KOLTI-24829 format. One record per atom (N, C-alpha, C): residue in three letters; x negated, y, z negated. Coordinates in steps of 0.2 Angstrom, whole numbers, plus 2048, in hexadecimal, padded with zeros to 3 digits. Example, Ala and Ser with C-alpha at 12.3 -4.5 7.8 and 13.67 -1.06 7.14 Angstrom:
BEGIN
ALA7BE7E47D9
ALA7C27EA7D9
ALA7BE7F07D9
SER7C07F57DD
SER7BC7FB7DC
SER7C08007D9
***
This chain:
BEGIN
UNK8097D37E1
UNK8077D17E8
UNK80B7CB7E9
UNK80D7CA7F0
UNK8117C47F2
UNK80D7BF7F5
UNK80D7B97F2
UNK8097B37F5
UNK80E7AF7F9
UNK80D7AD7FF
UNK8127A9803
UNK80E7A3806
UNK81079D804
UNK80D797806
UNK812792805
UNK81378D809
UNK818787808
UNK815782804
UNK80E782802
UNK80B77D7FF
UNK8097807F7
UNK80C77D7F2
UNK80B77F7EB
UNK80477F7E9
UNK80077A7EC
UNK7F977A7EA
UNK7F57817EC
UNK7F77837F2
UNK7F47897F5
UNK7F678F7F1
UNK7FC78F7EF
UNK7FF7957EA
UNK7FB7957E4
UNK7FA78F7E1
UNK7F678F7DB
UNK7EF7917DC
UNK7EC78F7E1
UNK7E57927E3
UNK7E57997E3
UNK7EA79C7E7
UNK7EA7A37E8
UNK7EB7A77E1
UNK7EF7A47DD
UNK7F07A77D6
UNK7EA7A77D2
UNK7E67A27D2
UNK7E07A17CF
UNK7DB7A67D1
UNK7DB7A77D8
UNK7D67AC7DA
UNK7D87B37D9
UNK7DE7B57D9
UNK7E07BC7D9
UNK7E27BE7D2
UNK7E27B97CD
UNK7E57BB7C6
UNK7E07C07C3
UNK7DA7C07C5
UNK7D57C57C2
UNK7D77CC7C4
UNK7DB7CE7C9
UNK7DD7D47CB
UNK7E37D77C6
UNK7E57D37C2
UNK7EA7D57BD
UNK7F07D87C0
UNK7F37D57C5
UNK7F97D77C9
UNK7FE7D27C8
UNK8057D47C9
UNK80A7CF7C9
UNK80A7CB7CF
UNK8097C47CF
UNK8097C07D5
UNK8107BC7D5
UNK8137BE7DB
UNK8197BB7DD
UNK8197B57E2
UNK81B7AF7E1
UNK81B7AA7E6
UNK8217AA7EA
UNK81F7A87F0
UNK8257A67F5
UNK8227A07F9
UNK82779B7FA
UNK8257957FD
UNK827794804
UNK82A79A807
UNK82C79A80E
UNK82D7A1810
UNK82D7A2817
UNK82E7A9819
UNK8357AC817
UNK83A7A8817
UNK8417AA814
UNK8407AC80D
UNK83D7A9809
UNK83C7AA802
UNK8387B1801
UNK8337B2805
UNK82F7B8805
UNK8347BE807
UNK8387BD80C
UNK83C7C380E
UNK8417C5809
UNK8437C0805
UNK8487C1800
UNK8457C57FA
UNK83F7C37F8
UNK83B7C67F3
UNK83A7CD7F5
UNK8397CF7FB
UNK8377D67FD
UNK83D7DA7FD
UNK8437D77FD
UNK8497DB7FC
UNK84A7DF7F6
UNK8477DD7F1
UNK8477E07EA
UNK8417E37E7
UNK83B7E07E9
UNK8357E17E5
UNK8307E57EA
UNK82C7E97E7
UNK8267EC7EB
UNK8207E97EA
UNK81C7E87EF
UNK8167E47EF
UNK8107E87F1
UNK80A7E77EE
UNK8047EB7F1
UNK8017E87F7
UNK8027E17F8
UNK7FF7DD7FD
UNK8037D77FE
UNK8037D4804
UNK8067CD805
UNK8017C9808
UNK8007C3805
UNK7FC7BE807
UNK8007B880A
UNK8007B8811
UNK8057B4815
UNK8027AE819
UNK8047A8817
UNK8017A281B
UNK8047A2822
UNK8007A0827
UNK8037A082E
UNK80779A82F
UNK80479482D
UNK80878E82F
UNK80D78C829
UNK81378D82B
UNK81878B826
UNK81E78882A
UNK822783827
UNK82778182B
UNK82D78682B
UNK831785830
UNK83678A831
UNK833791834
UNK834796830
UNK83279D831
UNK82A79D830
UNK82679D835
UNK81F79D834
UNK81D7A4832
UNK8167A5831
UNK8147AB82E
UNK8147B1833
UNK8147B083A
UNK8147B583F
UNK81B7B883F
UNK8207B383F
UNK8277B583F
UNK8297B9838
UNK8267B7833
UNK8287BA82C
UNK8257C182C
UNK81F7C282F
UNK81C7C882F
UNK8207CD834
UNK8227CA839
UNK8267CF83E
UNK82D7D183A
UNK8307CD836
UNK8367D0832
UNK8347D582D
UNK82E7D482A
UNK82C7D9825
UNK82A7DF828
UNK8277DF82E
UNK8257E6832
UNK82B7E9835
UNK8317E6836
UNK8377E9838
UNK83B7ED833
UNK83A7EB82D
UNK83D7EE827
UNK83A7F4825
UNK83E7FA825
UNK83B800823
UNK83880081C
UNK83B7FC817
UNK8397FB810
UNK8327F8810
UNK8317F3814
UNK82B7EF813
UNK8257F0819
UNK8277F481E
UNK8227F4824
UNK81B7F6822
UNK81A7FA81D
UNK8147FC81B
UNK8107F8816
UNK8137F2814
UNK80F7EE80F
UNK80A7EA813
UNK8037EB811
UNK7FE7E7814
UNK7FF7DF814
UNK7FE7DC81A
UNK7FF7D581A
UNK7F87D281C
UNK7F67CD818
UNK7F07C9819
UNK7F27C281B
UNK7F07C0821
UNK7F27B9823
UNK7ED7B4821
UNK7EF7AF81F
UNK7EB7A981D
UNK7ED7A3821
UNK7E87A0824
UNK7E979A828
UNK7E4795828
UNK7E678F828
UNK7E1789828
UNK7DF78782F
UNK7E278A834
UNK7E078883B
UNK7DD78E83E
UNK7D978D844
UNK7D6792847
UNK7D679084F
UNK7DA794852
UNK7DB793859
UNK7D779885D
UNK7D279B85A
UNK7CE7A085E
UNK7D17A785E
UNK7CE7AC862
UNK7D07B3861
UNK7D77B4863
UNK7DA7B0867
UNK7E17B2869
UNK7E57B1863
UNK7E47AB85F
UNK7E87AA859
UNK7E77B0854
UNK7E17B2853
UNK7E07B784F
UNK7E37BE851
UNK7E37BF857
UNK7E67C585A
UNK7ED7C5859
UNK7F07BF859
UNK7F87BF858
UNK7F97C1851
UNK7F57BF84C
UNK7F67C1845
UNK7F67C9845
UNK7F17CC848
UNK7F07D3847
UNK7F67D784B
UNK7F87D4850
UNK7FE7D6854
UNK8047D6850
UNK8057D184B
UNK80A7D1847
UNK80A7D6841
UNK8057D9841
UNK8047DF83C
UNK8007DD836
UNK7FC7D8836
UNK7F77D6831
UNK7F27DB830
UNK7EF7DC82A
UNK7E97E1829
UNK7E37DC829
UNK7E47D6828
UNK7DE7D1828
UNK7E17CA82A
UNK7DC7C682C
UNK7DE7BF82E
UNK7D87BB82B
UNK7DA7B6826
UNK7D47B3823
UNK7D67AB824
UNK7D07A8826
UNK7D17A0827
UNK7CF79D821
UNK7D3797820
UNK7D279381A
UNK7CD78D81C
UNK7C878B818
UNK7C778E811
UNK7C4794811
UNK7C679980C
UNK7C379F80C
UNK7BF7A0806
UNK7BA7A5806
UNK7B67A7800
UNK7BB7AB7FB
UNK7BC7A87F5
UNK7C07AB7F0
UNK7BE7B27EE
UNK7B87B47EE
UNK7B57BA7ED
UNK7B77BF7F2
UNK7B67BD7F8
UNK7B87C17FE
UNK7C07C37FE
UNK7C47BE7FD
UNK7CB7BF7FD
UNK7CD7C47F7
UNK7CA7C37F1
UNK7CC7C77EC
UNK7C97CE7ED
UNK7C47CF7F1
UNK7C17D67F2
UNK7C67D97F7
UNK7C87D67FC
UNK7CD7D9801
UNK7D37DB7FE
UNK7D67D67FA
UNK7DC7D77F7
UNK7DC7DD7F2
UNK7D67DE7EE
UNK7D67E37E9
UNK7D67EA7ED
UNK7D47EB7F3
UNK7D47F17F6
UNK7DB7F37F7
UNK7DF7EF7F9
UNK7E67F17FB
UNK7EA7F27F4
UNK7E87EE7EF
UNK7EB7F07E8
UNK7E97F77E6
UNK7E37F97E7
UNK7E17FF7E5
UNK7E58057E9
UNK7E68037F0
UNK7E98087F4
UNK7F18097F2
UNK7F48037F0
UNK7FB8037ED
UNK7FB8077E7
UNK7F78067E2
UNK7F780A7DC
UNK7F68117DD
UNK7F28137E2
UNK7F181A7E3
UNK7F781D7E6
UNK7FA8197EA
UNK80181C7ED
UNK80681D7E8
UNK8068187E3
UNK80B8197DE
UNK80A81F7DA
UNK8038207D8
UNK8018267D4
UNK80382C7D8
UNK80282C7DE
UNK8038327E2
UNK80A8347E3
UNK80F82E7E3
UNK81682F7E3
UNK8188327DD
UNK8158307D7
UNK8178337D1
UNK81583A7D0
UNK81083C7D3
UNK80D8437D2
UNK8128477D7
UNK8148457DD
UNK8188497E1
UNK81F84A7DE
UNK8218457DA
UNK8288457D7
UNK82784A7D2
UNK82284B7CE
UNK82184F7C9
UNK8218577CB
UNK81E8587D1
UNK81D85E7D4
UNK8248607D7
UNK82885B7DA
UNK82F85D7DC
UNK83385F7D7
UNK83385B7D1
UNK83785D7CB
UNK8368647C9
UNK82F8667C9
UNK82E86C7C6
UNK8318727CB
UNK8308707D2
UNK8338757D6
UNK83B8767D6
UNK83E8707D5
UNK8458707D5
UNK8488737CE
UNK8438737C9
UNK8458767C3
UNK84387D7C2
UNK8408807C7
UNK83E8877C7
UNK84188B7CC
UNK84788F7CB
UNK84A8937D0
UNK8458987D2
UNK84789B7D8
UNK8428A07DB
UNK8418A67D7
UNK8468A87D3
UNK8468AE7CF
UNK8418AD7C9
UNK83F8A77C8
UNK83B8A57C2
UNK8348A27C4
UNK8338A37CB
UNK82D8A07CD
UNK8278A37CA
UNK8278AA7C8
UNK8228AE7C5
UNK8208AA7BF
UNK8248A77BB
UNK8228A47B5
UNK82189C7B6
UNK82089A7BC
UNK81F8937BC
UNK8188917B8
UNK81888B7B5
UNK8138887B1
UNK80D8877B5
UNK80888C7B5
UNK80288A7B9
UNK7FE8857B6
UNK7FE8847B0
UNK7FB87E7AD
UNK7FC8777B0
UNK8038767B1
UNK8058707B4
UNK8028707BB
UNK8028757BF
UNK8008757C6
UNK7F88737C6
UNK7F58767C1
UNK7EE8757C0
UNK7EC86D7BF
UNK7F186B7BA
UNK7F08637B9
UNK7F185F7BF
UNK7F78617C2
UNK7F885D7C8
UNK7F385D7CD
UNK7F08637CE
UNK7EB8647D3
UNK7E58607D1
UNK7E38607CB
UNK7DD85C7C8
UNK7DF8547C9
UNK7E58527C8
UNK7E684B7C9
UNK7E68497D0
UNK7E884E7D5
UNK7E884C7DC
UNK7E184C7DE
UNK7DD8507DC
UNK7D68507DE
UNK7D38497DC
UNK7D48477D6
UNK7D28407D4
UNK7D483B7D9
UNK7DB83B7DB
UNK7DD8367DF
UNK7DA8377E6
UNK7D983D7E8
UNK7D683E7EF
UNK7CF83B7EF
UNK7CB83C7E9
UNK7C48397E9
UNK7C48317E9
UNK7C982E7E5
UNK7CA8277E5
UNK7CC8247EB
UNK7D18287EF
UNK7D38257F5
UNK7CE8257FA
UNK7C982A7FA
UNK7C382A7FF
UNK7BF8247FE
UNK7BE8227F7
UNK7BA81C7F6
UNK7BD8167F8
UNK7C48167F7
UNK7C88107F9
UNK7C880F801
UNK7C8814804
UNK7C881480C
UNK7C181180E
UNK7BC81380B
UNK7B581180D
UNK7B580980C
UNK7B8807806
UNK7B8800804
UNK7BC7FC809
UNK7C27FF80B
UNK7C67FC810
UNK7C37FB817
UNK7BF800819
UNK7BB7FF81F
UNK7B67FA81F
UNK7B37F8819
UNK7AE7F3818
UNK7B27EC818
UNK7B87EC815
UNK7BB7E5814
UNK7C07E3819
UNK7C47E881C
UNK7C97E6821
UNK7C67E5828
UNK7C97E082B
UNK7C67DD831
UNK7C97E1837
UNK7CE7E5837
UNK7D07E883D
UNK7D37EF83B
UNK7D57F3840
UNK7D77FA83F
UNK7DE7FA83C
UNK7E27F583C
UNK7E97F5839
UNK7E87F7831
UNK7E37F482E
UNK7E27F6827
UNK7E17FD825
UNK7DE80182A
UNK7DD808829
UNK7E480C829
UNK7E980982C
UNK7F080C82C
UNK7F280D824
UNK7F1809820
UNK7F3809819
UNK7EF80F816
UNK7E9810817
UNK7E5815814
UNK7E781C817
UNK7E981C81E
UNK7EB822821
UNK7F182481E
UNK7F682081D
UNK7FC82281A
UNK7FB825813
UNK7F682380F
UNK7F5826808
UNK7F282D80A
UNK7ED82D80E
UNK7EA834810
UNK7EF839812
UNK7F4837816
UNK7F983B818
UNK7FD83E812
UNK7FF83A80E
UNK80383C808
UNK7FE840803
UNK7F883F803
UNK7F48437FF
UNK7F384A802
UNK7F384B809
UNK7F385180C
UNK7F985580B
UNK7FF85180B
UNK80585580A
UNK806858803
UNK8048547FE
UNK8048567F7
UNK80085C7F6
UNK7FA85B7F9
UNK7F58617F8
UNK7F78677FB
UNK7FA867801
UNK7FD86D804
UNK80386F800
UNK80786B7FD
UNK80C86D7F8
UNK80A8717F2
UNK80486E7EF
UNK8018727EA
UNK7FE8787EC
UNK7FB8797F1
UNK7F887F7F3
UNK7FD8847F5
UNK8028827F8
UNK8088877FA
UNK80B88A7F4
UNK80C8857EF
UNK80F8887E8
UNK80A88C7E4
UNK80488B7E4
UNK7FF88F7E0
UNK7FE8957E3
UNK7FF8967EA
UNK7FE89C7ED
UNK8048A07EF
UNK80A89E7ED
UNK8108A17EF
UNK8118A77EB
UNK8138AC7EE
UNK8158B37EA
UNK81A8B27E5
UNK81A8B57DF
UNK81F8B57DA
UNK8268B67DD
UNK82B8B27DC
UNK8318B27DF
UNK8328AE7E5
UNK82D8AC7E8
UNK82E8A87EE
UNK82D8A17EC
UNK83189C7F0
UNK8318957F0
UNK82E8937F6
UNK8288907F7
UNK82588F7FD
UNK828888800
UNK829888807
UNK82B88280A
UNK82687D80A
UNK828877807
UNK823872805
UNK82386C80B
UNK81E86880C
UNK81E863811
UNK82485E811
UNK82685C80B
UNK82B85780B
UNK83285B80C
UNK83286180C
UNK83986580D
UNK83A866814
UNK836864819
UNK837865820
UNK832863824
***
Protein backbone atom coordinates (compact mmCIF):
# COMPACT_ATOMS: atom_id res chain seq x y z
CA UNK A 1 0.00 0.00 0.00
CA UNK A 2 1.09 3.59 -0.60
CA UNK A 3 1.46 6.00 2.34
CA UNK A 4 1.59 9.68 1.39
CA UNK A 5 2.46 12.35 3.96
CA UNK A 6 5.00 15.18 4.04
CA UNK A 7 5.80 14.58 7.72
CA UNK A 8 8.19 11.65 8.43
CA UNK A 9 6.75 11.10 11.92
CA UNK A 10 3.30 10.57 10.44
CA UNK A 11 4.67 8.01 7.99
CA UNK A 12 6.38 6.20 10.86
CA UNK A 13 3.12 6.11 12.80
CA UNK A 14 1.23 4.71 9.80
CA UNK A 15 3.87 2.03 9.29
CA UNK A 16 3.59 1.00 12.94
CA UNK A 17 -0.19 0.75 12.71
CA UNK A 18 -0.33 -1.11 9.41
CA UNK A 19 2.67 -3.42 9.74
CA UNK A 20 0.43 -6.13 11.21
CA UNK A 21 -1.34 -6.47 7.83
CA UNK A 22 1.86 -7.99 6.37
CA UNK A 23 1.80 -5.80 3.27
CA UNK A 24 4.59 -3.93 1.51
CA UNK A 25 4.42 -0.32 2.69
CA UNK A 26 5.75 2.30 0.29
CA UNK A 27 6.43 5.85 1.49
CA UNK A 28 5.87 9.05 -0.46
CA UNK A 29 6.56 12.46 1.07
CA UNK A 30 4.69 14.49 -1.57
CA UNK A 31 2.00 14.23 -4.18
CA UNK A 32 4.60 14.26 -6.94
CA UNK A 33 6.49 11.39 -5.32
CA UNK A 34 3.26 9.43 -4.95
CA UNK A 35 2.40 9.83 -8.63
CA UNK A 36 5.89 8.66 -9.57
CA UNK A 37 5.51 5.52 -7.44
CA UNK A 38 2.17 4.79 -9.10
CA UNK A 39 3.81 4.70 -12.54
CA UNK A 40 5.50 1.38 -11.85
CA UNK A 41 3.89 -0.32 -8.84
CA UNK A 42 0.41 -1.62 -8.05
CA UNK A 43 -1.17 -0.85 -4.69
CA UNK A 44 -4.13 -2.23 -2.78
CA UNK A 45 -4.96 1.15 -1.20
CA UNK A 46 -3.54 4.66 -0.87
CA UNK A 47 -3.49 6.57 2.42
CA UNK A 48 -3.23 10.20 1.40
CA UNK A 49 -2.65 13.23 3.60
CA UNK A 50 -4.76 16.24 2.64
CA UNK A 51 -2.51 19.08 3.81
CA UNK A 52 0.81 18.95 1.95
CA UNK A 53 2.97 21.74 0.53
CA UNK A 54 2.86 22.07 -3.23
CA UNK A 55 0.45 19.50 -4.59
CA UNK A 56 -2.09 18.80 -1.82
CA UNK A 57 -4.06 15.62 -1.33
CA UNK A 58 -7.07 16.73 -3.36
CA UNK A 59 -4.94 17.59 -6.38
CA UNK A 60 -2.96 14.37 -6.05
CA UNK A 61 -6.18 12.34 -5.92
CA UNK A 62 -7.45 14.10 -9.04
CA UNK A 63 -4.33 13.06 -10.96
CA UNK A 64 -4.66 9.48 -9.69
CA UNK A 65 -8.29 9.24 -10.80
CA UNK A 66 -7.49 10.61 -14.27
CA UNK A 67 -5.03 7.81 -14.99
CA UNK A 68 -6.53 4.60 -16.35
CA UNK A 69 -3.89 2.51 -14.57
CA UNK A 70 -4.65 3.96 -11.13
CA UNK A 71 -8.23 5.22 -11.20
CA UNK A 72 -9.64 2.18 -9.38
CA UNK A 73 -7.19 2.21 -6.47
CA UNK A 74 -9.07 3.07 -3.25
CA UNK A 75 -7.94 6.32 -1.60
CA UNK A 76 -8.37 7.03 2.11
CA UNK A 77 -7.83 10.69 2.99
CA UNK A 78 -6.16 11.54 6.29
CA UNK A 79 -6.41 15.08 7.62
CA UNK A 80 -5.53 16.99 10.78
CA UNK A 81 -8.06 19.71 10.02
CA UNK A 82 -11.83 19.68 9.99
CA UNK A 83 -13.70 22.38 8.12
CA UNK A 84 -17.07 20.68 8.39
CA UNK A 85 -19.22 18.76 5.90
CA UNK A 86 -18.11 20.83 2.89
CA UNK A 87 -14.46 19.88 3.42
CA UNK A 88 -15.40 16.21 3.82
CA UNK A 89 -17.56 16.32 0.70
CA UNK A 90 -14.62 17.69 -1.25
CA UNK A 91 -12.64 14.60 -0.27
CA UNK A 92 -15.36 12.26 -1.52
CA UNK A 93 -15.78 14.32 -4.69
CA UNK A 94 -12.06 13.81 -5.35
CA UNK A 95 -12.65 10.06 -5.35
CA UNK A 96 -11.90 9.03 -1.78
CA UNK A 97 -13.51 5.91 -0.36
CA UNK A 98 -13.12 7.29 3.16
CA UNK A 99 -12.11 10.45 4.97
CA UNK A 100 -10.51 10.14 8.41
CA UNK A 101 -9.60 12.98 10.76
CA UNK A 102 -6.46 12.93 12.87
CA UNK A 103 -5.94 11.82 15.54
CA UNK A 104 -7.59 8.57 14.51
CA UNK A 105 -8.15 5.27 16.27
CA UNK A 106 -5.40 2.89 15.06
CA UNK A 107 -7.73 -0.10 15.29
CA UNK A 108 -10.37 1.60 13.15
CA UNK A 109 -7.84 2.63 10.51
CA UNK A 110 -6.35 -0.87 10.37
CA UNK A 111 -9.82 -2.40 10.01
CA UNK A 112 -10.76 -0.08 7.15
CA UNK A 113 -7.50 -0.65 5.32
CA UNK A 114 -7.68 -4.43 5.76
CA UNK A 115 -10.97 -4.57 3.84
CA UNK A 116 -9.40 -2.99 0.77
CA UNK A 117 -6.34 -5.21 1.06
CA UNK A 118 -8.64 -8.25 1.03
CA UNK A 119 -10.47 -6.92 -2.02
CA UNK A 120 -7.18 -6.35 -3.81
CA UNK A 121 -5.96 -9.88 -3.06
CA UNK A 122 -9.22 -11.37 -4.33
CA UNK A 123 -8.93 -9.34 -7.53
CA UNK A 124 -5.40 -10.67 -8.04
CA UNK A 125 -6.59 -14.23 -7.41
CA UNK A 126 -9.48 -13.77 -9.82
CA UNK A 127 -7.15 -12.39 -12.50
CA UNK A 128 -4.92 -15.45 -12.18
CA UNK A 129 -7.87 -17.82 -12.53
CA UNK A 130 -9.17 -15.95 -15.57
CA UNK A 131 -5.71 -16.16 -17.15
CA UNK A 132 -5.62 -19.91 -16.50
CA UNK A 133 -8.99 -20.38 -18.17
CA UNK A 134 -7.94 -18.21 -21.11
CA UNK A 135 -4.77 -20.25 -21.59
CA UNK A 136 -6.78 -23.46 -21.58
CA UNK A 137 -9.11 -22.14 -24.28
CA UNK A 138 -6.30 -20.79 -26.43
CA UNK A 139 -4.55 -24.16 -26.21
CA UNK A 140 -7.68 -26.14 -27.14
CA UNK A 141 -8.62 -25.91 -30.86
CA UNK A 142 -12.30 -26.33 -31.68
CA UNK A 143 -11.70 -29.77 -33.18
CA UNK A 144 -10.33 -30.96 -29.85
CA UNK A 145 -12.90 -29.41 -27.52
CA UNK A 146 -14.47 -32.83 -26.96
CA UNK A 147 -11.33 -33.80 -25.11
CA UNK A 148 -11.00 -30.70 -22.97
CA UNK A 149 -9.84 -31.48 -19.41
CA UNK A 150 -13.03 -31.41 -17.36
CA UNK A 151 -10.98 -31.90 -14.20
CA UNK A 152 -9.39 -28.49 -14.66
CA UNK A 153 -12.75 -26.87 -15.30
CA UNK A 154 -14.11 -28.44 -12.11
CA UNK A 155 -11.12 -27.17 -10.16
CA UNK A 156 -11.53 -23.66 -11.58
CA UNK A 157 -15.23 -23.72 -10.76
CA UNK A 158 -14.51 -24.75 -7.18
CA UNK A 159 -11.89 -22.04 -6.79
CA UNK A 160 -14.27 -19.46 -8.20
CA UNK A 161 -17.01 -20.55 -5.79
CA UNK A 162 -14.62 -20.00 -2.89
CA UNK A 163 -13.73 -16.52 -4.15
CA UNK A 164 -17.43 -15.70 -4.63
CA UNK A 165 -18.15 -16.66 -1.03
CA UNK A 166 -15.22 -14.66 0.32
CA UNK A 167 -16.12 -11.66 -1.87
CA UNK A 168 -19.63 -11.62 -0.40
CA UNK A 169 -18.17 -11.54 3.11
CA UNK A 170 -15.76 -8.75 2.17
CA UNK A 171 -18.59 -6.70 0.66
CA UNK A 172 -20.56 -6.96 3.90
CA UNK A 173 -17.49 -5.86 5.85
CA UNK A 174 -17.01 -2.96 3.44
CA UNK A 175 -20.58 -1.82 4.04
CA UNK A 176 -19.82 -1.71 7.76
CA UNK A 177 -16.49 0.14 7.55
CA UNK A 178 -16.70 2.45 4.52
CA UNK A 179 -18.23 5.86 5.12
CA UNK A 180 -19.68 6.48 1.69
CA UNK A 181 -20.96 4.84 -1.48
CA UNK A 182 -17.68 5.33 -3.34
CA UNK A 183 -16.15 2.45 -1.42
CA UNK A 184 -18.76 0.11 -2.84
CA UNK A 185 -17.47 0.72 -6.37
CA UNK A 186 -14.38 -1.35 -5.63
CA UNK A 187 -16.53 -4.25 -4.45
CA UNK A 188 -18.83 -3.82 -7.46
CA UNK A 189 -15.83 -4.07 -9.78
CA UNK A 190 -14.82 -7.37 -8.18
CA UNK A 191 -18.37 -8.72 -8.39
CA UNK A 192 -18.55 -7.84 -12.11
CA UNK A 193 -15.34 -9.74 -12.76
CA UNK A 194 -16.67 -12.69 -10.79
CA UNK A 195 -19.85 -12.74 -12.86
CA UNK A 196 -17.92 -12.59 -16.13
CA UNK A 197 -15.65 -15.46 -15.15
CA UNK A 198 -18.59 -17.53 -13.90
CA UNK A 199 -20.35 -16.96 -17.25
CA UNK A 200 -17.21 -18.04 -19.06
CA UNK A 201 -16.95 -21.26 -17.08
CA UNK A 202 -20.65 -22.04 -17.50
CA UNK A 203 -20.44 -21.43 -21.24
CA UNK A 204 -17.42 -23.70 -21.59
CA UNK A 205 -18.87 -26.49 -19.44
CA UNK A 206 -22.13 -26.54 -21.41
CA UNK A 207 -20.66 -26.10 -24.88
CA UNK A 208 -21.31 -28.89 -27.36
CA UNK A 209 -18.28 -30.93 -28.45
CA UNK A 210 -16.50 -29.13 -31.25
CA UNK A 211 -17.90 -25.72 -30.30
CA UNK A 212 -15.91 -22.87 -28.75
CA UNK A 213 -18.34 -20.58 -26.91
CA UNK A 214 -18.12 -16.82 -27.16
CA UNK A 215 -16.77 -15.71 -23.80
CA UNK A 216 -17.38 -12.42 -21.95
CA UNK A 217 -13.85 -11.12 -22.44
CA UNK A 218 -13.99 -11.86 -26.18
CA UNK A 219 -16.66 -9.36 -27.03
